N, C-alpha and C positions, 0 to 999 in steps of 0.2 A: 757646801750647801746641801740641804735636804730636798729630795724630790719625791712626791707621792707617785707611786707606780700602780697602786690598785687599792680598791676599797671593797672589803668583803661584806657579806650579808649581815653579819652580826655587828657591823659598824666599825670593825677593826681596820685600821689603815696601814698598808704596807708601804714603807718608804726606804730609800737608799741614800747612802752618803759615801764619800770617798775619803780615805785617809792618806794624805801626802801623795795623792795620785798613784798610789801603789795598791792599797787594799780597798776592796769594794764591800761595804757592809749592807746587810738587810735587817731592818728593824720593824717592829710591830707596835702600833699605838692604839690603845683602847680608849674610845671616846667616853665610855661610861666611867671607868675608874681613873682616867687621866694618867695612865701609867704606860711606860715604854718597856719593850722586851726585845733583846737582841736575838735574832734568829740564826743568822749564818754570816760567814765572811769568806770571800774569795781573795786569795793572796795574789791578786793581780788587778790591774785596772780594766774593768769590763764595762761595756755599754749594755746595761740591763734593759730589755725591751718590755717584758712582762713578768709578773710574779704572783703566785697565789698559794695560800695555805689552807689545809683542810680544816674542818670544823673542830676536830680533836687536837689541832696544833701538833700533829706528829709527823706530817709530811709537807714538804715544801717543793713546789714546782717553779722552775725558773727558766726563762728563755732569754738569750743574750746574743749579741754579735761578737764573734771572737776577734775580728779584726776589720779594719776599714778597707776600702778598695785600694787606697794608696799602699797600705801594708801588704796587701796581697800581691800587688805589682812588684814591689821592691824585694819581698822576701820569697818570691816564687812558691807560694803556698797553695797552688792550684789544686792540689790533691786533698787539702783540708777544707772541710765544710765551713761555710761562712757563719751559719747560724746553728746554735745548739740549744736543745731543750732538755733539761735535766729534772729528775725526780730524786729528792734528797730526803733521807731519814734524819729528822732533827731531834727526836726524843727517844733515845740519845742520838747524837750525831754519829752516823754510822755509814751505811752504804750510799752510793750515788749511782743512779741508773740513768742511762741516756735514753730519752724518749724519741728524739729526732735529731739527726745531724744532716742538715740540708743547706742548700744555697738560697732558699727562699725563706722569708721571715715567718716565724711561727709565734703564736701567743697561747698562754695557758690560763685555765680558769677551773678551780674546783667547784663542784656542786655542793650545795649546803642542804641539809635536811630541815624539817620543820623545827621550830623552837621547842625546847624541852625534851627532845628525843635523846634517848640514852646513847652513849658512845657506841659507834658501830665498828665492826671489823672490816668494813668495806668502804672505800672512797671512790667517787667517780670524778674523772677529770676530763674537761673539754680541751681539745687541742685544735686551734684554728690556724690554718695554713694560708700563706699568701697565694698559694696555688688554687684558692677559691673552694676549699672544702673544709668541713668540720667533722671531727670524729671524737668518740667518747671512749676513754680508757676505764676499765674496771680494775681497781687495785685492792687486792686482799692483803691484809696484814695479820701478823701473829703477835699476840701479847706474850712477853717473856717476864722474867722476874724483875721486881722493882719498877713496874710500870714501863718497861721497855717495849717498844713496838718496832717490828721489822717487817719488810715486805716479804711475802711468801716467794721462795725461789722456785718458780714453776715455769721457767722459760719466758716466752713472750707474754706480755700483759694482754688480756682479752680486750678487744676493741670493737667498736661498731661505728659505721658511717652514719652520721646524723643528717648531713645535707651536702649536696654537691652543686658545683657550677653557680655559686652565689657571687654577687657583686657588692653586697653591703650586708653588714650584720651588726646587731646591737644586743648587748647582754643586759637583762633586767635582773640585777643581783638580788633585789628585795623579794621579788616574786618568782625567781628562778625560771625565767622565760627567755627564749631566744627568738628575736625577730630577725628576719633576713629577707632579702630581695633577690629574686632570680629573674633574668631577662626572658621576655616572652614576646616575640615578634616586635612590633613597634612600641609596645607598652611594657609594663613590668608587673610582677606579682609579689605582693607582700605576704609572707607566711609567718606563722608563729608556732614554735615548738614549746610545749609545756613539760618541764621536768618534775617528776613526782619522786618523793623519797623512797617509796616502797615498790615502785614499778618502773618500767622503762619510759622513755620520752614518748610523747604523743603529739602529732601534728593537729592543731586545734583551730587554726584560723587561716583563711585565704581571702585576699582582697586584691582586685585589679586596680592599678594606679596608672594615670597618664603621665608617667615620668620616663624620659628617655635615659636608658642606662647602658646602651651599647658602647663597647670599647672603653669602658670605665675601669679604672684600677680599683681593687678591693679596698673598701673603707670599713674600718672596724670602730665601733663605739662602745666604750666601757669595758673593753677587753684589755685593761691596763692602759697606762698613759705614757706614751713616748713622744715628747714634744718634737724632737728632731725629725722623726719619721713621719709623724702626723702632719707636720708642715709641708713635707715633701709630697705627701699623698693628697693633701687638701685640694690643690689645683687640678688634680687629675681624677677626682672621685666625687661622689655625691656628698653635699652638705645636708645631711638628713638625720633627723632624730624622731623617735617614737615616744610619746608620753601617754601615760594612763592616769586616771584619777579614781578616787575611792567611789565616786558615784557612777562608775561604769563608762567613763569617757575614754575614747581612744583617738588620739590625734597623731597625724604624721606631718612633721614640720620640715619644709624643704625650701632652700634658697636657690634661685636660678640666676643664670648669667644674662645680663641685659646688653643689647647692642648700643644702647644710648648712654653716653657718658653721664655720670652723676645721677644715675637712676638705679634703684635697688628693687628687685622683684623677689618676693617670697610667697609661698603658698602654705596654707594650713588645711590639711584634709581631716575634716571632722567625720571620721568613719562611723561613729555612733549616731550621726545625724543624717548621713547620706548625701553630703555635699562638701565641696571644698571652696575656700575663698582665696583668691590670688590678689595680693596687695602690691601696688606699684607706688613707690615713694620717690618723689623728686627732692634731691638734696640741694641745699644752697651753700655756696662758697666752700665747697669741699675739695681738698687737694686730691689729685688722682692717686697718690701713694697711700692716702688714708683709707681709700675704699677697699674694704675687706669683706669677707663673708659674714652673713648675719649669724649671731649666736642665739641659740634657743635655750630657754630655761623652763623647768617644770615647777609650777607653784600650786599644783593640785587643782584648785578651782580655776586657775588661770595658766595660760602659756604665755611666756614672755619672748618676744623677738627683739633682740638688742643689737644695735650697731653703735659702739662707743663713740661718743662725741657727736652723734647725730640724732638718734631717736630710741625710745623704749616703747614698745607696743605690748600692752597687756590685753590678751584676748580671753574673753569669758568662755570657758569650755562648755558649761551647762546650757548657756543661752547665747550661742554665737550667731543667731539669725539676724539680729539687728546691730549695726555698728555702734549704737548709742550705749551698748553694754560693754564695749571695749574701750580701753583708755589709751590714747596715743599721745605721748609726751615728747617734747623736743627741748632743746636748750638745756638750761640748768636743771629743769624738772626731770630730764632723762639721764642725768649724770649719776653713775654709780662709781664712787671714788676708788674703790679697791679693785674694780674690774675695768681696766682701760685698754684691754686688747681683746681680740676676737677668738683667742684660743681657749674657749670655754666649753666645758661639758657639764651636764647635769646628771650625776650618777644616781641620785634618788631625789625624791620630792624635797624641794626647798633647800637643796644643796648644790653648790657650784664649785667645780674644780678649775682653777686657772692653770692650764697645762704648761704655759710658758714659765710661770713662777713656781709651779709645783705646789701650790697652796690650795687648801680646801676651805670654803666659806659656807656659812649658813646664810640663806637669802630669804627675806620676808618683806612684806609690804609694811611700811611704817604707818601706824595709825595717825600719828601727829602730822606727818607729811601729807597724808591723804586728806585730813581735815583742812589743812592749809590750802591744798589744791582746791578743795570744795568751796572754800570761802573766797578765793581770789579768782577762780575761773570766770570767764566772761561768756563762754559758749555753753549752750544747753547740753550738748552731747558730752562735754567733759563733766558737767555737774551731775548728769544722770549716771554716767559711768562711775564716777567717784562715789556717789550715794549708794549704788548697788554693790560696789566693791567693798565699801565699809560694812554693809550689813551682811553680805555673803561671806567675806573672808574672815571677819573678826567675830562672826556670830553675835551673841548677845552680851554686851557689857553695859551696865547702867550709865557709866560716865560717858561712854561713846554715844549712847542713845541721847543723853541729855544735850551733848554738843550738837548733834545732828538736828534735834528739835529746835535748838536755839538758832541754828543756821536757817532752818525752814521758816521760822517766825520772822526772820529779817529779810527773807528773799521770796516772799509770796508773790510779789509783783514783778520780779526780775526773770522768772522762768516762764518762757512763752510757749515752749513746745510740750510741756508736761506739767502736771499738777504735783508739786513736791509732797503735799500731804497724802495724796492718793498713792504715790510711789512708795513713800515711807511705810504706810500701813500695809499695803499688799506685799511688798518685799519683806517686811519684818515678819508678817504672818507666815510667809513661805519659808523663811529661814528658821523660824521657831518650830514649825510643825513637821516639815519634811524629814528631818533626821530620825523621827520617832518611828516611822512606818515605811517599809519598802514600797516603792512605786508611787508614793503619795505625791512626789514632786511632779509627776506627769498629770496629776488630776487637779491640783490647786493652781490658781493663777499666780504669776510672779511679777506681773506688770499691768498697768492700766492702759498701756499703749497697744494699738493694733498694728501699727507700722511706723516707720521712721523715714522721713523724706530727706532729712539733712545729710550732709557729708562732712568728712574730716578734711580740713584744708591741707593740700599737698599730698593727699592719699587717694588713689583710685582703687576701688575694690570691684572685683568681678566674681560672681558666684556661679558655680557649675554643679549640676546634679551628677553624682557618681553612684555606681552600683554599691549596694550594701555588702559588707563582708559576709562570708559564709563560715558559720561556726559548726564544728563537729566535736561534741563532748557529751558525756553522760554523767548525770548527778554531780556536776561541778558546781561548787559554791563560790562565794566571794565575787571577785571581779568578773569572771566569765558569765556568771548568772546575771549580774547587773547589766553587763554589756548586751547580753541576749535580750533582756527586758527592754533596753533602750531601742534595740533594732526592731523589736516587735511593735513598739510604740510608733516608730517611723512608718512601718508598713500600714498601720491603721490610722495614719494622719494624726500625729500627736497633737497639733494645735486644737483639734476638735475635742480632745479628751479633757481639756482644762475647763474647770467650772466657770460658767459665765453668768452674769447677772441679767441678761436680756429677758429670759423667761421669768425670772423672779420679779423684774420690774413690771412686766406686762400683767402678771397675775396679781401683784400688789395693787396696781391701779384699778383692776377690775373689781377686786374684793373690797376696796376702800368704800365704794358706794354701798355695798352690802353692810359693811360695818356701821356706816352712818345710819342706815335704816334700822339696824338692830339697836344701836344706842338710843335712837329716838323712841323705839318701842319699849326700851327698858325704863323710860321715864314713867310709864303707866303700869308696868307689870314686871315680874321677875323674868330672867332669861328663859327658864323652862316654860313659863306661861306664854311668852312670846313665841317660842317654838311651836306650842300647841295651836296658837292662833294662826300660824302660817299654813295656808291651805294648799298651796301648790306643791307637788312632789319635788320639783326641781328646787324650789325655794327651801323646802325642808332639808334637802340634801346639802345645799349650800350652807345653811345654818349649822348643820351638824359638822360640816367640814371646818367652818369658822370656829365653832366651839372647840374642836380638837386642836386647831392652830393656837388659839388663845391658851388652852390648857398646857400645851407644849411650851409656850412662851413663859407662862407663870412658873412651871416646873424649872425651866432654865434659869429664870431670874432668882428663884429660891436657892438653887444650887450655886449660882454666881455670887449672890449676897453672902453666902456662908463660906466661900473659898477664895477665888482668885482676886476679886476686886472688892473685898470687904472694906478696905480703907476708903473706897470711893463713896459708899453709900451709908456706912454706919458711923456712929459717934459724930454727930453734927458739930460739936464744939471743937473736936480734935482735927478734923479734916481741913485741908487747905482750900480746896475748891468746894463751894457750897452747893453741891448737887442735891436734889431732893428725891426722896423715895416716893414716887407717885405713879399712878397708873396713866400710861400714855398708850391709848388703844392703837393708834397708828404705828407706833414703834413696836408694840407687842405683836401686832399683826406681822410686821416686817421680820422681827426676830423669829416668830414661829414659822413663817414661810421659808426663811433662810435655813433654819434647822431642818425642816422637812425636805426641802429640795436638795440640800447638801447631803443628807442621809441617802436619798434616792440615788444621787449621782455616784457616791462612793460605793453603795451596795452593788451597782451595776458593774463596777470595775475592780472591786476589792472583795469579792465574794468569799475568798479563802480566809480573810481576816476575822470574820465573825461579826454578828450584829452588835454585841456588847462593846467590842473594841471600836467599831465605827461610831456608835453612839457617843463614846467618850471622845473620839477625835473631833466630832462635830461640836460637842459642848466646849471642848478646849479652843477650837477655832473661833467660835463666836465670842466666847469669854475673853480670849486674847484680843480680839478686835475691839471690844468695848474698853478693855484695859489700856490699849494703845491710845485710843481717843482721850481717855482720862489722863494718861501720861502726858500727852501733848498739853492738855489744859493745865495740868499741875505745874509743868515747867514754865508755861507762859505766865501763870498766876504768880509763881515765885519770881520770875524775871521782872515783872512790873510791880512787885511788892504790894499786891492787893491782899486784903485781909478777908477772912471767911465770912464776916458779917456784913458784906457789902450789899446784901439783898434788901434794900429799903429804898423808899421813894421820897424821903424828906429833903433831899438836896440833889443838885445836879451832879453828873458824873465828871470825873477828872480826865485829863488827857491820857493817863495810863489805862483807865477803864475803857475809853474809846478805842485805844489800840487793841485791847483784849477783845472788845466787841467785834472789831474788824476781823481778828483772827478766828473768832468763833463763827463768824459769817463765812469765812473761807473753809472752815471745817465742815460746816453745813453744806456748802456747795460741793465739796469733795465727796461727802457722804451721799448726796443726791446723785452725783455723777456715777458712783459705784453701786447705788441702791443698797447701802449698808445701814444697819441700825445704829442709833446713837445711845449713849448711856441714859437711863432714866433721869429726868430732871434737866437735861441739856436745854430743851426748848424753853423751860421756865427761866433758867438762868440767862439764856440769850435774850429773851423778851425783857427781863428785868433790867439788864444792862442797856437795852435799847431804849426803854422808858427813861432811864437816867441820862443817857448820852445824846439822844436824837431830838431835834425840834419836832413839834407835833406833826407838821405836814410830812416830814420825812419818815417819822415813825409809822404813820398811817399808810404811806406809800409802801414801806417794807412789809406791813401786814397784808395789804391788798395783793401784793405780788408773791406772797408765800414765803418770804425770807424770814419773817418773824411769825411764829405760830402762837395763837392765843391758847394758853393753858389754864386749867382751873385754879391751880395753886397761885399763879402770878396774878390773874385777874381778881381772884378773891381777896388777895392781900392788897392789891391796888385799890379796890373799892372800899375796903375796911379802913386802911391806914391813912388815905388822903382825905383831908377835909374838903368841904364843898365851897371853895373859893371859885371865882368865875373861871379862872384858868383850869383848875382841877375838874370843874363840872364839864367843861368842854372836852377835856381828855377822857373822863369817865364815859360821857355820852357817846363819844366817837368809838370807844372800845366796845361798849355795850351794844351799839348798833351793828357791830361787825361780828358779834359772837355767833357761832353755829347754834342752831335751834336747841340741840340737846344740852350744850354747855350753858347757853343763856338761861335756860330754865333752872339750872342748878346754882348759878352765882348771882343772879339779879337780886335775890332776896337780901344780899349783904349790903346793898346800897339803899338806904332809907331816904329816898328823895322823890318828890312829886313826878319828875320826869320818868324815873324808873317805875313808879307805881302806874303811871299812864301806860308804859310799854307792857307791863305785866297784864293790866286789864285788857288791852287790845289783843294780846296774844291769847288770853283766856277766852274772850268772846269769839275770836277767829276759830279756835280749836273746837269750842262747843258747837258752833254752826257747821263746821266741817263734819263733826260726829253726827249731827242731826240728819244730814243728808236730805232726803225728800219726805221725811216723816212730818206729819201735821199734828198740831196740838188739838185735842178732842175733848177735853174736860175743863170745867171752870178753873180759873187761875186764882190761887189763894193770894191774900194780901201779904206782901213781904216787907213793905216799907216800914221803917221805924217811926216815921213822921209823915204827915200828909204832904204830897208833892203833886202839883198840877202840871208838871212838865211832861206832856203826853208822850213824846218820842222816848223819853227815858223810861216812863212807866211801861210802855209797850215792850221795850227791849228787856227790861229786868223781869217782867212777868214771863216773857217767852223763855228767857234763860232759866228761870226757876222751874218752868215746866220741863225743860230738857233735863235739868238736874234730877227732878223727881222721876224721870223715866230711866234713871240709872246710867246715863251717859255723862261720866265725869272724867275729864282728862287728868285731873290732879288728885288722885285718890290719896296720895301720901303727902300732899302739901296743902294744909288747911288754910294757909294764908290767902289763897285765891279762891273766891267763890262769887256768887251773884251780889252779895252784900258789899264785897270789896270792889267789884266793878261799879256798883251804884255810887258808893262814896267817892271813888276816884273820879268818876265822871262829873260829879257835882263840884268837887274841889277844882278840877281842871276848868270847868265852865266859869265858876266864880272868879278864878284867877284871871281868865281872859277878859271878863267884864270889869275887873278892877274892884270887885266887891269883897267883903270880908266874910269868910265862911266860919260858922259857929256850930 
């Protein structure tokens, strides 16, 4: 049988096998080329403990047990050391040098330089002793003819003590880091030594942990894999592993012994967040002999705590504050077929070594299984965790996104603790934007939830604040720089750094009234003329601010139309969802405010990025937001098989249209909850579906409560396309009476009906009288009637209105259809109709 004994940084796996119980072979397997290479053979049956090969594959270090305790007792070999560590020249096979000959176990591990470095004439080797110390050997070699390499014969190899008096150590072969724990009074101290290719090792981290380590046997992680010895040590040592993530996460995973039968306790120290979480899991119907230590696995964005046959707990490293972002699975959902024992180690990200079987596996989260879990889950905590896991772990794939949107459309009413549309949009934006810029993940929101009250059945979680690690490094890049950034965020209260819509909502509401005033003023003059008519300094400042906001929004929409979401608004015939390219001042105001506030927020915390880069980030963020809303609508449109020419009012809506209308209402509710803008034309399409699908009283109720918003495009089409049957007249009149003043003046002209003419005349008279104020008519009134009329109240009204017009007070300079003559004729028609007379 083959057994994996070590995995080197370059992905090469060292394994052993025995031939007829006499010869012990050592081989090397390359994961990239899928090829094997024979390294060395011992002509005896040896129990190899650890093995390592240098980067140039010229030196091999091996430690092994020469005999068992029984052999020592029977053969009287007390004078012979039990353990031996050798350094062997293998290219060519030549000298063998003894590094250690002791009675305590030793392990060996070569250091590896950075990728792409030229072959070196010096190799460094770590030797770890069971006597709780680690030292480093410097090995100098000499190149001879035909690529032969031999060790320089200069007596003893130079060595240096790396650490002393440790009780636990873990080797990070990918990043060439040594984590170790030393006892300190009642607690313990975790430290890290970073090895660099061109210089000596440096102690770079120190963190105090509340873990009892006194009288513990030394436990080594990833210093070779010796199942027999590891099993013997396991019950007497710490079950602990350290995991790091690309985003600067540093987690210490530790399982503890519980005094209560069938109870498992394990802790995750999120050092990059400044707290730890201790989980207590009550097991059901578990045999005592089955209860073993929890195995931990590193999945980069997640840490997995696994107890075969019982549970699988996926903990979100980036957002561990709320349990709803961690996925706790039991039963068949927690089953990993190939890993049915607890002798598991995670040598690098997404890799698991079964020490018992000597087999190495790639471990990843299955997207299909995750979607199945999302669909069948009955708990909100599982749904939310699965949703975030799918978006965070798998990043962006169009097919996965489509399936999630389909699930959202089917489960809008089943999620009680969160809004799935809000979570999908915010989490998707977070996952799309954050990888592009460092530290952006600390400034953008990742959830719509502020807290989580719910709990996971059968799991008790306790959270404790811990002291932050102390880092000591200079000009260090990569992981250490990101970890330091995370720690700085914790010091400055990270949750307060995230962009929030509270200020945006307040300012949008305040400015909405200003916008209505400006829009009403624009009925009578241009924007610039309105600004000149504004007398108060504060009003002029507000108007200039609003003008800047609208200009930003227009520039953003122009950029958006030409790039990211061009399919959304262009080519009316080709697109699936019939959105309209129209001016929506409320949405433009919201877009402009979001762009301005998000820029200010990022500029405060990302000053080193530069204004141009921040401008691009903000544009991408808002454009992606609109694109995600359109993506939801597109998938829903496709699912219900609606065509793009659905925007007409000549027939009632179908059941599919009503379902889409309901989903659009939920999108609107989600957008209002987050104070986020919607794509241009959303309200028009929503209103159009409402007219087709809802009875009149329900439609008016939705309009009065702000669920449906009256837009110029939809109302104009409704007034023009529908004939004036009794039912349609009632609909049109109800809509016209609810139009805002500014919008009403623009669209009423499209309805050629006495009722509408009466409304226009009334509005005209009201505006003229309001403009008149306290001014009095002082000169004779000219005759304006086209024919003699002895109706004195009407004569007086029309003459007074004519005088006001002659004084230059005209509210409708650009609309010639409304004047005194129009008012006069409308009044006569209305009166004759009421009297039942015929007007000629």
